[in-house]
N, C-alpha and C positions, 0 to 999 in steps of 0.2 A: 300713773297716767289716767286721766279722767276725760269725760267727753268734752268738757269746756275746753280743755287743751287742744283736743283733736279739731275743734271747731276753729280754734285760734289759727292752728296750722294750716288747715284748709283755706281759709280766709287769707292768709298770707300767701300762699301760693297762687292765689287768683290776682293779688295786686302787687306783690313782691315790692311792697313799701310798708314800713313799720306805722308810719304816721296814719296813713288810709286805712290799714287794717284797724287800728285802734279806733278811728271813727267809725267804721263799720260795725266794729262791736262794742261801741260805747264804752271803751274803757281807755286808760291811759296808755301810752307808748311803752314805759318801762314794764307795765303789766304784760303786754304782748311779748316783749323780750325776754322776760322772766319765765313765761309760759313755753315759749320755743326752747329755751335753754334747758328747761326741766325735760321735755320730751328727747331732746338729743341726749342728755345725761341718762336717761332710762334706756335709750336704744344703743347708747356708746358710740354713736356716729353722728357727723355734722350733718344736718338737712338742708342748710343754706350756707351759700358762699357770699361773704361780703367783700366786695372789690370796689374801693373807693366808696362812691355814694350809692352804688348800684347792689342790688341784691338778685342773686341766682339760686335756683334749686341745684343741689348736688345730684349725683346719680343716685345716691341713698334716699334723698328727698323724692325724686321722681318715682322711685321703685316704691315707697312708702305711702304715697299719696293715694293711689287706689284702693288700698287696705284701710286707710283712714276713712275714705268716702264710703266704703261699704259699711264699716263700723257705724258711721252717723247715719246713713240712710237705712239701715237695718233696725237702729233704734227708732227711727221716725215712723218707720213701717209699722213696727210692733205697737207704738202707741195707738196708730190709727186702727190697726186690726182688732185690737182689744176693745176698743170703743165702739166698732161697728158690730162686733158679737151681740151688742145690747141695742144698736140704734143705727139702721142704714141711712139715716138722714144726716150722717156725718161721714167726712173723709174726702178721700181722692182717689180716682182711677186713674192710675199713671201707667202707660205703656208707650212702646215705640212702634212705628209703623213704616213701611216702605213707601216710595210715592204713590204708586198705583192704588196700593190699599187704602192709604190715608185719605187720598184725594176723592177717590171714586167709590170704592166698595164700603167704607165704614160709616159715612155720613149719615145713611139712613137708619142702620143699626143705632148709632149713638143717639139718634133722635128719639128712637122707642125706649132706649136706656133711659135717657133724660126725663121722659114722661113717666117712667115708672119709678125713678129715683131723682127726682128734681133736685135735692140737696147734695148730691155728690158732685163734688168738682172733678171735671174731666181734664186731663192734661195728656194729650197726644202729641208726641214727638216725631215729625217726619223728616227723615233723613237717610243717608246711604246705609246699605246693609252693614258694612265694616263697623260704622260708629254705633249703630244699633247693639250689635254685639258686645261692644265695649261698655255702653250703657247698661246693658243687662249685667255684664260681669261685676261692675261697680254698684249694682243696686239702684242705679239713678231711675230705673223703670222697673216695674214688677214682671212684666212680660213683653213678648214682641208679637206682632202680626205680619209676616213675612212670605216670600215666596219658599216653597220646599226645595228651591234649586240653591239656596244659600246654605253654604257649609256650616255646620255647627257641630260642637263637640257632643257626641250622643251619649258619652259617659257622665256628662255634667248636666245637660240640658234635656228636657222631655218635649217632644213636638207632636202636635195632633193636626192633621189636615183636615179642614172643615169645609172647604169650598174648592171646586175644579174650575179654573179659569182657562178658557179657549183663546188662543191667540190666533187672529184671522189677518188675511192680506186686505188692505187697504189701497185704494187708488182715487185719483180725481174723478169727478162724474164724466169728464170728457176723455179721460184715457181711453185708448183701445181697448184694454182690458175690461173695462166697465161695461162693455156691450156683450160680454161673454158670460154664459150661465156658469161656466167654471173655467180654469185655466190648469196648465201643469207648470212643474218648477223649470222646464224648459222655456217657458214663455217668459220667464224674468232674467234670462241670460244677458239681455241688453239693458235691462232696467238699473237705475240707482236705487239701492236699498238704503232707506234712512232708518238709522239704528242707534242704539245707546253706545257709549264707549265701551271698550274691550273688558272694564272691571266690573259691568253690570253682570248681574246673575242672569237676567233675561238674555243678554247677548249670548253669554257663554252656553246656554241651554240652546238657543236656535242654532249657533254655529256647530254644536255636537251634533244635533238633529240633521242638519245640512250635511255634515260629514258622513253620517250614517246612509244617508239617502243619495250620496254621491253627488250633490250639489255644491257648487262653489260660485258664490255671489261675485260677479266681476267688478263692481264698484260700490263702496260703502260712503254713505254721508252721515257723520257721527253728529247727534244732537243728544244732549244729556239729560232731557226731561221729556216726559210724555205729551205734554202739551205743545212743546216746540216740534215734536215729531209729527203731531197731527197737522199743525200749521204748515209744516214742510210739505207734507202731502197735499194740503188744501191749495197752497201755491205752487204746484207742479213741481216740486224740487225732486220728486221721485216717488217711490212706492214704500210700503212698509207693513210689518206684522206686529200688531199690537193687541191688547185685551179686548175682546168682543164687548165686555162690560163697560170699557171706558170710552166708546166712540157712538153710543146710542143717541144722544142729543145732535151729533154731526150727521149721522145717518137720517134721522128724523127730518133734519132742517135740509137735507139734500147737498151737503157739503162734501160728504165722502160715500164711497161706494165699496161694500165688501164682495169680494170674489173668491168663491171655494176654490181649494187646488185640489185637484182630482186624486183620489186615493191617499191623500195626506190630512192629518189633523195635528196641530200643535196644542198640547195642554200642560199646564203647571198647577201644582196644588197651592192653595194659600193656607198657611198653617199658623197656630199660635205656639209659641216657645217660652218656657220659664223653667227656673231652676228645678232638677229634680229633689232637691232637698228643702224647697222653700214652701213655707206655709203661706198658701195664697189668701188675700184678704177677703171677707165675705163680699165687698164691692166688686173683686175681680171674678170670684166664683159666679156670681149673678150674671156679669157680661158675657163669661165663657157659655154659661148655659144658654144665654141669649144666641150666640154664635151658633151652637150646636142645634139649637131647634130651629133656628132661622133656614139653615141650609141642609141639615139632616144628610149629610154627606157620608157615605160608607167608603173607607180607602179601598181601592183596588187598582191594579196595575194598569196604566194606559197604553195601549198598542198603536204604534205608529207604523203606516204601511204605505207602500207606493205601488 
């Protein structure tokens, strides 16, 4: 089994059509068929089911695919890393980020990085935490930047917090709470709390903190992204608790108001995550150094009180 055969297998899983796979790979259809047959013979199992004119991955094929992707991606990474040892004007900084991190926290850092290393291509994937973990496992990205509330396998992945993000209560400027210097959780018992769906790491964190503090939000309005949540508050659909970093423009423009909650602070760490056994590329090491130097965060426990 060689790399070309694995690439053929990956391509065929993406299109599930021998003719299209041959076109993508600039080879003949019989060549694709022979390479797939060779892999199946090596593994001793069928990777595709051929039902009529349609092609389907078998269970064995589905299980084998992430391993094939890891091998292909690892080889590409190795080539990039070796060249970057001599020349950081070449290569790609490839990583995944959660929505808040990718949209609000990182653009300024990426600007500084691009000025220092203008020839490094930046590939930032912004998606859900669960999909980010799968991308890291298959080596589609080299590292992640996510909330420390996202569960990871600590035996496989290294995590370091570099930034502490405070979640603050936001309301419309004409909301009664906007006139208060501070409020209590009891002031929110009749409010609609705009929040992400229950699979969100931020949602799980806030609900866990509410439970510890003996508070139960009476009514939720679920919106799946931060921009939608901010617009919901701006249009008086309810109140919300979001990253203080992410609402500065709206605060400065008078569209939102933050209200401190007496005796309570909600914080979450933002961290970078990578394989413990992985050799990070020079491009990635430079980026991580930039993160550490920018925020100079020292990990310590956050105490929530009321």
